[in-house]
C-alpha positions, -999 to +999 in steps of 0.1 A: +163-059+080+175-071+046+156-097+027+170-131+022+175-146-013+146-169-005+123-140+003+133-122-029+127-153-050+093-157-033+083-121-041+094-125-078+073-157-081+042-148-062+041-110-065+040-103-028+060-109+004+047-107+040+071-098+069+055-103+103+058-078+132+082-054+116+070-026+139+067-028+176+035-025+196+044+010+207+052+022+172+018+008+160+001+026+189+016+059+178+004+054+142-031+045+153-032+076+176-024+098+146-053+085+124-081+109+137-059+140+128-051+125+094-088+122+086-095+159+093-062+174+080-073+178+044-108+168+035-099+170-002-075+142+003-101+118+016-126+093+000-158+084+018-180+053+018-210+056-005-233+042+022-226+057+056-203+085+045-175+075+068-139+082+055-125+051+039-092+064+025-068+093+033-041+103+008-007+117+018-005+109+055+033+114+054+027+150+045+005+156+075+022+135+102+059+132+113+050+098+125+040+085+091+069+104+074+093+085+097+077+051+090+084+052+053+121+059+059+127+033+086+154+009+074+132-020+084+106-008+059+126+010+033+155-014+027+134-043+015+117-020-011+151-009-023+162-045-027+130-056-045+132-026-069+170-028-074+182+006-061+171+040-051+134+046-045+111+075-037+076+076-023+052+080-052+021+079-030+010+072+005-024+065+019-043+050+048-073+028+041-098+024+068-116-009+064-133-001+097-156-023+118-191-029+105-193-005+077-166-005+050-175-014+015-143-031+004-123-026-028-130-042-061-104-064-080-078-042-096-042-036-105-026-005-090-001+000-118-030+005-143-039+037-124-003+049-119+004+044-156-027+061-170-032+088-144+004+095-132+022+084-164+046+061-145+065+045-174+073+010-162+060-015-137+090-012-113+068+000-085+054-017-054+034-010-023+044-017+013+013-022+034+019-016+071-008-033+092-022-009+119-044-037+132-043-075+133-053-086+098-073-118+099-093-138+074-126-122+085-120-084+090-117-074+054-081-086+045-064-080+012-070-108-014-041-113-038-039-134-069-005-150-066+017-148-097-008-124-115+019-097-118+039-119-142+011-114-169+016-076-169-014-053-171-047-069-181-072-053-204-096-037-180-119-007-176-098+018-157-078-009-140-108-027-126-113-063-136-148-074-147-164-107-135-152-127-165-116-116-163-113-121-125-129-155-128-103-165-154-073-152-135-084-166-101-092-200-116-057-203-130-037-188-101-060-191-070-063-165-043-040-159-013-050-140+018-020-127+036-028-122+073-007-112+103-004-092+135-004-054+137+031-041+127+035-066+099+044-053+064+031-067+031+051-058+000+032-064-033+039-057-070+021-029-087+007-053-113-005-079-088-043-084-090-059-077-056-089-065-038-106-067-004-141-075+009-161-052+032-156-056+069-188-065+088-169-076+119-165-055+151-127-054+144-110-026+125-086-033+096-065-002+089-035-002+067-008+024+058+003+020+022+036+033+010+040+032-028+077+030-035+088+036-071+123+032-085+139+067-090+148+055-125+111+049-132+098+083-122+073+100-145+080+132-164+060+163-155+030+171-176+001+195-176-030+187-154-010+165-131-028+150-101-025+167-067+007+163-048-010+142-022-020+117-049+012+117-071+045+130-058+065+155-078+096+151-056+114+121-070+144+124-048+158+091-034+146+084+001+174+081+027+169+059+057+165+075+092+176+061+125+157+030+134+143+048+165+130+077+145+094+069+148+095+069+186+116+100+185+091+119+163+066+118+190+088+120+220 
């Protein structure tokens, strides 16, 4: 459950850490089964592909589903985030991305913290995402590409957090590109300043991921006028407490 010193060091150096098969096959099945309801729960909290109009992202799944609310509090998922951020954390944002078979358009190279700082006014970079794999993530079905060590350079000068061709060429030439893959139920933790993106998925195999953005309670933003919707940026900055390790199964019993 807890990270080893070696895992923490690897995260600090590379900006990400992959833990394989954290959730069981049954837990993953329950999460997949809830996806259709998530898509229709709140149309305003979704983004669609420009081409075929299919939903590609759902914000705030933990607000719509007891299953997803339980996942982000499982000790297996929560405790590593607490270790990496050095104390109490809250869920700043959750979302499911649907890099579905033969149709998703992928995501351009970017740094998440650029959006969280400018839009949500998160003051510091002590923030990370935990990506829970709902499907096997392979090299071919639209996996996440991460530039290792890119988080150490802080935020780059970008247009709204998106890196242009010149900048991404520079950072990838220096640092390379890693492609973390693993079976469904694995969890990928990555730094808010890590440069990443993903290609479209033209295979017949889905690649769906539940993202939990954990932020240090000490790094929570102050309230301001014209704040984003609650499903995009949480206003409840209370520290998350762990649930029983069987809570996900119990939520749907």
